C-alpha positions in Angstrom: -46.5 -37.0 -47.4 -49.9 -36.2 -45.8 -49.0 -38.1 -42.6 -45.7 -36.2 -42.4 -47.5 -32.9 -43.0 -49.9 -33.6 -40.1 -47.5 -35.1 -37.7 -44.3 -33.2 -38.1 -45.3 -29.6 -39.0 -46.4 -28.0 -35.7 -49.1 -25.7 -37.1 -50.8 -28.5 -39.1 -50.5 -30.9 -36.2 -52.2 -28.5 -33.8 -55.1 -28.0 -36.1 -55.5 -31.8 -36.4 -55.0 -32.9 -32.8 -56.7 -30.0 -30.9 -60.3 -31.1 -31.5 -59.4 -34.7 -30.8 -57.7 -33.8 -27.5 -60.5 -31.5 -26.4 -63.1 -34.2 -27.1 -61.1 -36.9 -25.3 -60.0 -35.0 -22.2 -62.4 -32.1 -21.6 -64.9 -34.1 -19.7 -62.3 -35.6 -17.3 -61.7 -34.0 -14.0 -58.1 -35.2 -13.6 -55.8 -37.4 -15.6 -53.6 -38.1 -12.7 -54.8 -38.9 -9.1 -53.5 -37.0 -6.1 -51.6 -40.0 -4.7 -50.0 -40.6 -8.2 -49.0 -37.0 -8.3 -47.2 -37.3 -4.9 -45.5 -40.5 -6.0 -44.4 -38.8 -9.2 -42.8 -35.9 -7.3 -41.2 -37.9 -4.5 -37.5 -38.5 -4.7 -35.7 -38.2 -7.9 -34.3 -40.4 -10.8 -30.9 -41.3 -12.0 -29.6 -44.0 -14.3 -33.0 -45.9 -14.5 -34.3 -42.8 -16.3 -31.6 -43.0 -19.0 -32.3 -46.7 -19.5 -36.0 -46.0 -19.8 -35.4 -43.5 -22.6 -32.3 -44.9 -24.2 -30.4 -41.7 -23.5 -27.3 -43.4 -22.1 -24.6 -41.2 -20.8 -21.9 -43.7 -19.8 -19.9 -40.9 -18.0 -22.8 -40.4 -15.7 -23.0 -44.1 -14.8 -19.2 -44.5 -14.3 -18.8 -41.2 -12.4 -20.8 -42.5 -9.5 -18.1 -43.3 -6.9 -18.3 -45.6 -3.9 -16.7 -43.9 -1.0 -14.8 -46.0 1.6 -16.2 -46.4 5.1 -14.9 -43.9 7.7 -12.7 -45.1 10.5 -15.5 -44.7 12.9 -17.9 -46.8 10.7 -15.3 -49.5 10.1 -14.5 -49.7 13.9 -18.2 -50.0 14.7 -18.6 -52.8 12.2 -15.5 -54.7 13.4 -16.2 -54.4 17.1 -19.9 -53.7 17.8 -21.6 -55.8 15.2 -19.7 -59.0 16.0 -20.1 -58.3 19.8 -23.9 -57.9 19.3 -24.1 -61.2 17.4 -22.1 -62.9 20.0 -24.6 -61.7 22.7 -27.5 -62.7 20.6 -26.1 -66.2 20.1 -25.8 -66.6 23.8 -29.0 -65.0 25.1 -31.3 -64.6 22.1 -33.5 -61.5 21.6 -33.7 -60.8 25.4 -33.5 -57.7 27.4 -29.7 -58.1 27.6 -29.5 -58.0 23.8 -32.0 -55.1 23.6 -29.9 -53.2 26.1 -26.8 -53.6 24.0 -28.7 -52.5 20.9 -29.7 -49.3 22.7 -26.4 -48.5 24.5 -24.1 -49.1 21.5 -26.2 -46.9 19.2 -27.7 -49.5 16.9 -30.9 -47.4 16.8 -29.0 -44.2 16.0 -27.4 -45.1 12.7 -29.2 -42.3 10.8 -29.7 -39.7 13.5 -27.6 -36.6 13.2 -24.6 -36.4 15.6 -25.8 -33.2 17.2 -28.8 -35.1 18.5 -26.6 -38.0 19.8 -26.8 -40.2 16.7 -24.0 -41.8 14.6 -25.0 -40.2 11.2 -23.5 -43.2 9.4 -23.4 -43.3 5.6 -25.9 -45.5 3.7 -23.0 -47.8 2.8 -22.2 -48.4 6.5 -25.8 -48.7 7.4 -26.3 -51.4 4.8 -23.1 -53.2 5.8 -24.2 -53.4 9.4 -27.6 -54.8 8.5 -26.1 -57.3 6.1 -23.8 -58.7 8.7 -26.5 -58.8 11.4 -28.8 -60.6 8.9 -26.3 -63.3 8.4 -26.4 -63.8 12.2 -30.2 -63.9 12.6 -33.1 -62.2 10.8 -34.9 -61.3 14.0 -31.9 -59.5 15.3 -31.4 -57.7 12.0 -35.1 -56.6 11.8 -35.0 -55.3 15.4 -32.1 -53.0 14.4 -33.4 -52.4 10.9 -36.9 -51.0 11.5 -36.1 -48.0 13.7 -33.4 -46.9 11.2 -35.8 -47.2 8.3 -39.3 -45.8 8.1 -39.9 -44.7 11.6 -40.2 -41.7 14.0 -36.5 -40.9 13.9 -36.3 -40.8 10.1 -39.5 -38.7 9.8 -38.5 -36.3 12.6 -35.1 -35.8 11.1 -36.6 -34.7 7.8 -39.9 -33.1 8.7 -40.0 -32.6 12.5 -40.1 -29.2 14.2 -37.0 -28.0 16.0 -38.7 -28.8 19.3 -39.5 -32.4 18.2 -35.9 -32.9 17.0 -34.4 -31.5 20.3 -36.8 -33.4 22.6 -37.2 -36.7 20.8 -34.1 -37.5 18.7 -31.7 -37.8 21.6 -34.1 -40.2 23.4 -34.5 -42.3 20.2 -30.8 -42.4 19.8 -30.2 -43.9 23.2 -33.3 -46.1 23.2 -34.9 -44.2 26.0 -37.8 -44.1 23.6 -38.6 -47.4 21.7 -40.1 -46.4 18.4 -42.5 -48.1 16.0 -44.3 -46.8 13.0 -47.9 -47.9 12.2 -49.0 -47.7 8.6 -50.9 -50.9 7.7 -54.6 -50.9 8.5 -56.6 -54.1 8.9 -58.2 -53.8 5.5 -55.8 -51.5 3.6 -52.7 -53.7 3.0 -50.4 -52.5 0.3 -53.0 -49.8 -0.6 -52.0 -47.4 2.2 -54.3 -44.8 0.7 -57.3 -47.0 1.6 -56.6 -46.9 5.4 -59.6 -46.4 7.6 -57.7 -44.9 10.5 -58.9 -41.4 11.1 -58.2 -38.2 13.0 -60.7 -35.3 13.5 -59.7 -31.8 14.2 -61.3 -30.6 17.4 -60.9 -28.8 20.8 -60.4 -30.8 24.0 -59.0 -30.3 27.4 -55.3 -31.1 27.5 -53.2 -30.6 30.6 -55.9 -28.5 32.1 -56.4 -26.2 29.1 -58.7 -26.1 26.1 -56.4 -27.2 23.2 -56.7 -27.6 19.5 -55.7 -31.1 18.4 -56.7 -34.3 16.8 -59.1 -37.0 18.1 -57.7 -40.3 16.8 -59.3 -43.7 16.1 -57.2 -46.5 14.6 -56.8 -50.2 14.1 -53.3 -51.2 13.0 -51.4 -54.5 12.6 -48.1 -55.8 11.5 -46.3 -53.1 13.4 -42.7 -54.0 14.3 -41.7 -53.2 17.9 -45.3 -52.2 18.7 -45.7 -54.5 21.7 -42.7 -52.9 23.4 -42.9 -49.4 21.9 -43.1 -46.2 23.9 -43.5 -43.9 21.0 -45.9 -44.7 18.1 -45.5 -43.1 14.7 -49.0 -43.1 13.3 -50.4 -42.5 9.8 -54.1 -41.6 9.5 -56.6 -39.7 7.4 -57.4 -36.3 8.7 -60.8 -34.5 8.7 -61.9 -31.0 9.7 -65.7 -31.2 9.6 -66.2 -28.0 11.7 -63.8 -25.9 9.6 -61.6 -25.2 12.6 -58.4 -24.7 10.6 -59.8 -24.0 7.1 -62.6 -24.6 4.6 -61.4 -28.1 3.5 -63.0 -31.1 5.2 -60.8 -33.9 3.9 -57.2 -32.9 4.7 -55.4 -36.1 3.5 -53.0 -38.4 5.3 -51.1 -37.0 8.3 -48.3 -38.5 10.5 -48.2 -38.0 14.2 -46.2 -39.1 17.3 -48.3 -40.7 19.9 -47.3 -41.7 23.5 -48.2 -45.4 23.8 -49.5 -44.9 27.4 -52.2 -42.4 26.5 -55.8 -43.3 27.5 -57.7 -45.2 24.8 -54.7 -47.1 23.4 -54.7 -50.9 23.4 -51.2 -52.2 22.7 -48.9 -55.0 23.9 -50.3 -58.1 22.0 -47.9 -60.0 19.7 -48.0 -61.4 16.2 -45.6 -64.3 15.5 -43.8 -63.5 12.2 -43.0 -66.7 10.4 -39.6 -68.1 11.2 -38.7 -65.1 13.4 -39.0 -63.8 16.9 -38.7 -60.0 16.5 -41.4 -58.0 18.3 -44.4 -57.3 16.1 -48.0 -56.8 16.9 -51.4 -55.1 16.5 -52.6 -52.0 18.3 -55.7 -49.9 18.4 -56.7 -46.4 19.6 -60.2 -45.2 20.5 -60.9 -41.5 21.0 -57.2 -40.7 21.7 -56.6 -37.0 21.8 -53.3 -35.5 20.8 -52.4 -31.8 20.5 -51.3 -30.2 17.2 -47.7 -30.3 18.6 -47.7 -34.1 18.3 -48.1 -34.0 14.5 -44.8 -34.5 12.8 -43.8 -31.1 11.7 -46.7 -29.5 13.6 -50.0 -28.2 12.4 -48.4 -26.9 9.2 -47.8 -30.5 8.0 -51.4 -31.7 8.3 -52.2 -33.7 5.1 -48.5 -34.1 4.1 -48.2 -37.6 5.4 -48.3 -39.2 2.0 -45.5 -37.1 0.8 -43.5 -38.0 3.9 -44.1 -41.7 3.4 -43.3 -41.7 -0.3 -40.0 -39.9 0.2 -39.0 -42.0 3.2 -39.9 -45.5 2.0 -36.8 -45.5 -0.1 -34.7 -46.4 3.0 -36.7 -49.6 3.6 -36.9 -50.5 -0.1 -33.4 -49.4 -1.1 -31.3 -50.2 2.0 -32.9 -52.4 4.7 -34.6 -55.2 2.7 -31.9 -55.4 0.0 -29.3 -55.7 2.8 -31.2 -58.6 4.4 -31.6 -60.3 1.1 -28.0 -59.8 0.0 -26.9 -61.4 3.3 -29.2 -64.4 2.7 -27.9 -64.9 -0.8 -24.3 -64.7 0.4 -25.0 -67.1 3.2 -26.6 -69.5 0.7 -23.7 -69.3 -1.6 -21.0 -69.6 1.0 -22.5 -72.6 2.8 -23.3 -74.3 -0.6 -19.7 -73.9 -1.8 -18.3 -75.3 1.4 -20.8 -78.1 1.8 -20.4 -79.1 -1.9 -16.7 -79.7 -1.2 -17.1 -81.4 2.2 -20.0 -83.6 1.4 -19.3 -86.8 -0.6 -21.8 -88.9 -2.6 -20.8 -91.8 -4.8 -17.2 -91.2 -3.5 -17.1 -87.7 -5.1 -17.6 -84.2 -3.6 -20.9 -82.8 -4.6 -19.4 -80.0 -6.7 -18.2 -82.6 -9.3 -21.9 -83.2 -10.3 -23.0 -80.8 -13.0 -26.5 -80.7 -11.5 -25.0 -79.2 -8.4 -22.9 -76.8 -10.4 -26.1 -75.7 -12.2 -27.3 -74.4 -8.8 -24.1 -72.9 -7.4 -22.8 -71.0 -10.5 -26.1 -69.0 -10.9 -26.0 -68.3 -7.1 -22.6 -66.8 -7.5 -23.8 -64.7 -10.5 -26.8 -63.5 -8.6 -24.7 -62.5 -5.6 -22.3 -60.6 -7.9 -25.2 -58.6 -9.5 -26.8 -58.0 -6.1 -23.6 -56.6 -4.8 -23.2 -54.4 -7.9 -26.7 -53.0 -7.7 -26.5 -52.3 -4.0 -23.1 -50.7 -4.3 -24.4 -48.3 -7.0 -27.6 -47.5 -5.2 -25.9 -46.9 -1.9 -23.4 -44.6 -3.6 -26.2 -42.6 -5.0 -27.8 -42.2 -1.6 -24.5 -41.1 -0.1 -24.2 -38.5 -2.8 -27.6 -37.0 -1.9 -29.9 -38.7 -4.4 -33.1 -40.4 -3.4 -34.0 -42.5 -6.5 -37.4 -43.9 -5.7 -37.7 -46.2 -8.8 -34.2 -47.6 -8.2 -35.2 -48.3 -4.5 -38.2 -50.3 -5.8 -36.1 -52.2 -8.2 -33.6 -53.2 -5.5 -36.4 -54.2 -3.1 -38.1 -56.5 -5.7 -34.9 -57.8 -7.3 -33.0 -58.7 -4.1 -35.9 -60.2 -2.2 -36.9 -62.4 -5.2 -33.3 -63.5 -5.6 -33.2 -64.3 -1.9 -36.1 -66.7 -2.4 -34.5 -68.3 -5.5 -31.1 -68.8 -4.0 -32.1 -70.1 -0.6 -34.1 -72.7 -2.4 -31.0 -73.6 -4.5 -29.0 -73.9 -1.3 -31.6 -76.1 0.3 -31.6 -78.4 -2.8 -27.8 -78.8 -2.4 -27.9 -79.5 1.3 -30.7 -81.9 1.1 -31.7 -83.4 4.5 -29.1 -81.4 6.3 -31.2 -78.3 6.1 -34.6 -80.0 6.3 -34.3 -80.7 10.0 -34.7 -77.8 12.4 -32.1 -77.2 15.1 -29.0 -75.1 15.9 -27.0 -77.0 13.3 -29.3 -75.8 10.5 -27.8 -72.5 9.4 -30.3 -71.9 6.5 -33.6 -72.5 8.4 -33.8 -69.0 9.8 -33.5 -67.2 6.5 -35.5 -69.8 4.6 -38.5 -69.4 6.9 -38.3 -65.6 7.0 -38.4 -65.0 3.2 -42.1 -64.2 3.1 -41.5 -61.3 5.5 -39.1 -59.6 3.1 -41.4 -60.3 0.1 -44.5 -58.7 1.5 -43.3 -55.7 3.5 -42.6 -52.1 2.1 -45.1 -52.9 -0.7 -45.7 -56.5 -1.6 -43.6 -57.7 -4.5 -46.7 -58.3 -6.8 -47.5 -54.6 -6.4 -43.9 -53.5 -6.6 -43.4 -55.3 -9.9 -46.7 -54.6 -11.6 -47.4 -51.1 -10.5 -44.4 -49.3 -9.0 -41.3 -50.2 -11.0 -42.9 -49.7 -14.5 -46.1 -47.8 -13.6 -44.4 -45.0 -11.6 -41.2 -45.5 -13.6 -43.2 -44.6 -16.8 -44.3 -41.3 -15.3 -41.0 -40.5 -13.7 -38.6 -41.7 -16.4 -40.3 -41.1 -19.7 -38.8 -38.0 -21.4 -42.1 -36.4 -22.4 -45.2 -38.2 -20.9 -45.3 -36.2 -17.6 -45.1 -32.8 -19.5 -47.7 -33.9 -21.9 -50.2 -34.9 -19.2 -49.5 -31.7 -17.3 -50.2 -29.7 -20.4 -53.5 -31.5 -20.8 -54.4 -31.0 -17.2 -53.9 -27.2 -17.7 -55.6 -27.3 -21.1 -52.5 -25.8 -22.6 -52.8 -27.3 -26.1 -50.0 -25.2 -27.6 -47.5 -26.6 -25.0 -48.9 -30.1 -25.5 -48.5 -29.8 -29.3 -44.8 -28.6 -28.8 -44.0 -31.5 -26.5 -45.8 -34.0 -28.8 -43.6 -32.9 -31.7 -40.5 -33.8 -29.6 -42.2 -37.1 -28.6 -42.8 -38.0 -32.2 -39.2 -37.3 -33.2 -38.1 -39.4 -30.2 -40.3 -42.2 -31.3 -38.8 -42.2 -34.8 -35.3 -42.2 -33.3 -35.8 -45.1 -30.9 -37.5 -47.1 -33.6 -34.5 -46.7 -35.9 -31.9 -47.3 -33.2 -33.8 -50.4 -32.1 -33.6 -51.9 -35.5 -30.1 -50.8 -36.5 -28.5 -51.8 -33.1 -30.2 -55.2 -33.1 -29.3 -55.9 -36.7 -25.6 -55.2 -35.9 -25.8 -57.1 -32.6 -25.0 -53.8 -30.9 -21.7 -53.4 -32.7 -22.6 -49.9 -34.0 -23.6 -48.7 -30.5 -21.0 -46.6 -28.7 -19.3 -48.1 -25.6 -17.5 -46.0 -23.1 -13.7 -45.5 -23.5 -11.1 -46.7 -21.0 -13.1 -49.6 -19.7 -12.2 -53.3 -19.6 -12.2 -55.0 -23.0 -14.2 -57.9 -21.6 -17.1 -55.5 -20.9 -17.2 -53.6 -24.2 -19.6 -55.9 -26.1 -22.1 -55.9 -23.2 -22.2 -52.1 -23.1 -23.1 -52.2 -26.8 -25.7 -54.9 -26.3 -27.2 -53.0 -23.4 -27.6 -49.9 -25.7 -29.5 -52.2 -28.2 -31.7 -53.6 -25.5 -32.5 -50.2 -24.1 -33.4 -48.8 -27.5 -35.8 -51.8 -28.1 -37.3 -51.3 -24.6 -37.9 -47.6 -25.3 -39.5 -48.4 -28.7 -41.8 -51.1 -27.2 -42.9 -48.7 -24.4 -44.0 -46.3 -27.1 -46.0 -49.0 -28.8 -47.6 -50.0 -25.5 -48.6 -46.4 -24.9 -50.2 -46.2 -28.4 -52.0 -49.5 -27.8 -53.3 -48.9 -24.3 -53.3 -45.2 -23.9 -54.3 -44.0 -20.4 -55.3 -47.6 -19.5 -51.7 -48.7 -19.6 -51.5 -48.6 -15.8 -54.1 -51.3 -15.6 -52.1 -53.6 -17.9 -50.3 -55.2 -15.0 -49.1 -58.3 -16.7 -47.6 -56.3 -19.6 -46.2 -53.8 -17.1 -44.6 -56.7 -15.2 -42.7 -57.8 -18.3 -41.5 -54.2 -18.9 -40.5 -54.1 -15.2 -38.5 -57.4 -15.5 -36.7 -56.0 -18.5 -35.9 -52.7 -16.8 -34.5 -54.7 -13.8 -32.3 -56.7 -16.2 -30.9 -53.6 -17.8 -30.3 -52.0 -14.4 -28.5 -55.2 -13.4 -26.3 -55.2 -16.5 -25.5 -51.5 -16.1 -24.4 -51.7 -12.5 -22.5 -55.0 -13.1 -20.5 -53.4 -15.9 -19.7 -50.4 -13.7 -18.8 -52.8 -10.7 -16.5 -54.8 -13.1 -14.1 -51.9 -13.2 -13.3 -52.6 -9.5 -12.9 -56.3 -9.8 -9.7 -58.4 -10.1 -9.2 -60.6 -13.1 -10.2 -63.7 -11.2 -13.8 -62.5 -11.6 -13.5 -62.5 -15.4 -15.2 -65.9 -16.1 -18.0 -65.3 -13.6 -18.5 -61.8 -15.0 -18.7 -63.2 -18.6 -21.2 -65.9 -17.4 -23.4 -63.3 -15.6 -23.4 -60.7 -18.4 -24.1 -63.3 -21.0 -27.0 -64.7 -19.0 -28.5 -61.3 -18.5 -28.3 -60.4 -22.2 -29.9 -63.7 -23.2 -32.7 -63.3 -20.6 -33.3 -59.7 -21.8 -33.7 -60.9 -25.4 -36.2 -63.5 -24.2 -38.2 -60.7 -22.5 -38.1 -58.6 -25.6 -39.6 -61.5 -27.5 -42.3 -62.1 -24.9 -43.3 -58.4 -25.0 -43.5 -58.5 -28.8 -45.8 -61.5 -28.5 -48.3 -59.3 -26.7 -49.0 -57.2 -29.8 -51.3 -58.0 -32.6 -48.7 -57.9 -35.4 -46.0 -59.9 -33.5 -43.9 -60.5 -36.6 -43.6 -56.8 -37.3 -42.4 -56.0 -33.9 -40.0 -58.9 -33.8 -38.6 -57.7 -37.2 -37.9 -54.3 -35.7 -36.7 -55.4 -32.3 -35.1 -58.8 -32.9 -34.3 -58.9 -36.6 -31.7 -61.6 -35.9 -33.9 -63.4 -33.4 -32.7 -64.4 -29.9 -29.1 -64.6 -31.0 -27.4 -64.4 -27.6 -26.8 -68.0 -26.3 -26.8 -69.2 -22.8 -23.4 -69.6 -21.2 -21.8 -72.9 -22.1 -21.5 -75.9 -19.8 -17.7 -75.7 -20.2 -17.7 -72.2 -18.8 -19.9 -73.5 -16.0 -17.5 -76.3 -15.2 -14.6 -73.9 -15.1 -16.4 -71.5 -12.7 -17.5 -74.2 -10.3 -13.9 -75.4 -9.9 -12.8 -71.8 -9.4 -15.5 -71.2 -6.8 -14.5 -74.3 -4.8 -10.7 -73.9 -4.9 -10.2 -70.1 -5.0 -10.7 -69.0 -1.4 -10.2 -65.4 -2.4 -13.0 -65.4 -4.9 -15.3 -67.1 -2.4 -14.4 -64.5 0.2 -14.9 -61.6 -2.1 -18.4 -62.8 -3.0 -19.5 -63.7 0.6 -17.5 -61.3 2.8 -20.6 -60.0 4.5 -21.4 -63.3 6.2 -20.3 -62.8 9.8 -18.5 -65.8 11.4 -18.8 -66.1 15.2 -16.4 -68.5 16.8 -17.7 -72.0 17.7 -20.9 -71.7 15.7 -22.0 -74.1 13.0 -20.9 -71.6 10.4 -17.5 -71.4 11.9 -17.3 -75.2 12.1 -18.2 -75.4 8.4 -15.6 -72.9 7.4 -12.8 -74.7 9.3 -13.8 -78.0 7.7 -13.9 -76.5 4.3 -10.3 -75.3 4.7 -9.2 -78.8 5.8 -11.1 -80.3 2.8 -9.1 -78.0 0.4 -5.9 -79.3 1.8 -7.2 -82.9 1.5 -8.0 -82.3 -2.2 -4.2 -82.2 -2.9 -3.7 -85.4 -0.9 -6.6 -87.2 -2.7 -4.8 -86.6 -6.0 -2.3 -89.3 -5.0 -4.5 -91.6 -3.0 -8.1 -92.7 -3.5 -10.8 -91.1 -1.4 -11.1 -92.8 2.1 -12.9 -91.5 5.1 -12.5 -94.1 7.9 -9.9 -93.8 10.6 -8.7 -97.4 9.9 -8.1 -96.8 6.2 -6.3 -93.5 7.0 -4.1 -95.2 9.5 -3.3 -97.9 6.9 -2.1 -95.3 4.5 0.3 -94.0 7.1 1.6 -97.4 8.0 2.2 -98.2 4.3 4.1 -94.9 4.0 1.8 -93.6 1.3 1.2 -90.4 3.2 3.2 -88.4 5.7 2.2 -88.0 9.4 1.2 -84.4 8.6 -1.1 -85.5 5.8 -2.4 -88.3 8.0 -3.4 -85.6 10.6 -5.2 -83.6 7.9 -7.2 -86.6 6.7 -8.0 -87.7 10.3 -9.1 -84.3 11.4 -11.2 -83.9 8.2 -12.9 -87.2 8.7 -13.9 -86.3 12.2 -15.1 -82.8 11.3 -17.0 -84.0 8.2 -19.1 -86.3 10.4 -19.8 -83.3 12.7 -20.9 -81.3 9.7 -23.2 -84.0 8.4 -25.0 -84.3 11.8 -28.4 -82.9 12.3 -30.2 -82.1 15.6 -32.3 -84.8 17.2 -34.4 -84.9 20.3 -36.0 -87.3 22.8 -39.5 -86.1 22.1 
């Protein structure tokens, strides 16, 4: 009774908590750092916020619609993308290919039409990058970067009218080759630690005394820098002489710098692992630029961090997920086809359950990746900019790229160990580290951004509580705290009741597929347990929670699983019935893995048994998918061309390439499967001729087996060299 009197009656609670709060927080200058505040305000949130707080509005999830591509977008993908890949296959990343990139508008995907751009949707943008990535990573990155975080994106959102009119048309046509320089030599993922600087001063510019910035920088890892004509540059700005105000440290600023200015050293190359795209370091020493060169002009001094936080979502949410989805689809497609074509112990590889254990999870991962991307791109096209969702996609997709390419390499064995033109997995396999480390390394993204920023952005009360404390508004803090305590009681009760009933008392949306209903209910249960454990972690660690990176990583993993289940269930409404078994396998796996994560989080608390009793009263009761279901799915993946095509339709096939050769051989192997039902497997010309002579097969079937035998040997070949 005393506890309830103190905690749930506002006037008593205020008397109790005020002296504690004053003592704890009065001596602190700020509870939230400036960079954290910017990150908290950048972009917005959507479904991830509801998962975080267990306030699930299924209508909001299901009402997000995926718009079809426009006729112009579809024509560009059908004609220009394949044409560019064909040019690249013939000439590599040469001037001829770069010229085609410029002239056909590949660097103008996001530029408004009034400035000569294409103004494509996020969905079209992603589709283009996915198909280009299946052709070659270097080609995709060369197209990707100017359409992601770069001068065009920043000018479009923050530039002055003059900058838009003068520069965007030149960027759209490739007259200007852009790059954007963020990473300092010692800063790495901590962009706020950059040492690059700009000092406000007067200097002579074009014969006149001009107010501007004197720049000094040392950047590296800048894509397109060696060939760039326009450098987008982020640096810390200082005004020691008070020329524009009383503040000395003005914060991070972004500027546009002509690469030919005196004092700039540029043109040297890095060699990105497994890739040939242009990337390199550059330096500037005492380089003067006028205020008009700042993105947005003088008024935007110190606003660079805001620009970067709001613009990073394109790289995190579109570019890198597209590249990763392409690699996962390529891995799945080639593994399915190779597992049918390749024979060991007189059986196709797919007959071995060890191989099926690799391929079925690959198909499940591709399905979830497609679902998550489709949902996120739809949000972008509806005007949302969900920064946490972008971080989730970046981390999730790039990590699954790494996992699934390795699975594909295991299946192919020696075929993809040897380098050469016939190795269609080597390019993406070698390039994986690039996707993992850029746009915020995955270690940072998992441990700090997804949960750390997600906690501040998605928690229903924490931000308001901290703001009240910052303002020393204890009455407001007390009011919010009351709501917070009621919320805590609610999620604690829901966590226990939902888990005890195996989710059956949770509400599932109406008018959805019956196969998905139990997973909606189990998702509600997992989300309630997640929300409750977040509260317990806050109580345990307080303001130090952001330094509990390993614990935060577990919460991030669980949030990603919930996001994957959510988008999968929504995506399921668009799928044909031939996806049902794979859908069941995927959802069941995600629920099982989510329960394991709940158990692991509970293990981090002192009274583990008590937390498990509230969160998992029935234990980890979701089983892994059965081997029988696995066997059923692998046979469907091998023999159902429509299912394979639906899962891997972003892999671009260029005629007379190893991928095209593999596809044609796979189609012949499918026909041969029917023939082998009546005759034992043979793959020598003499034995096949003997079957025809014995009239065991028709001449048409003889032709199929003969052609397949010849093509199979071509597929199994690897490149060799004289020296």
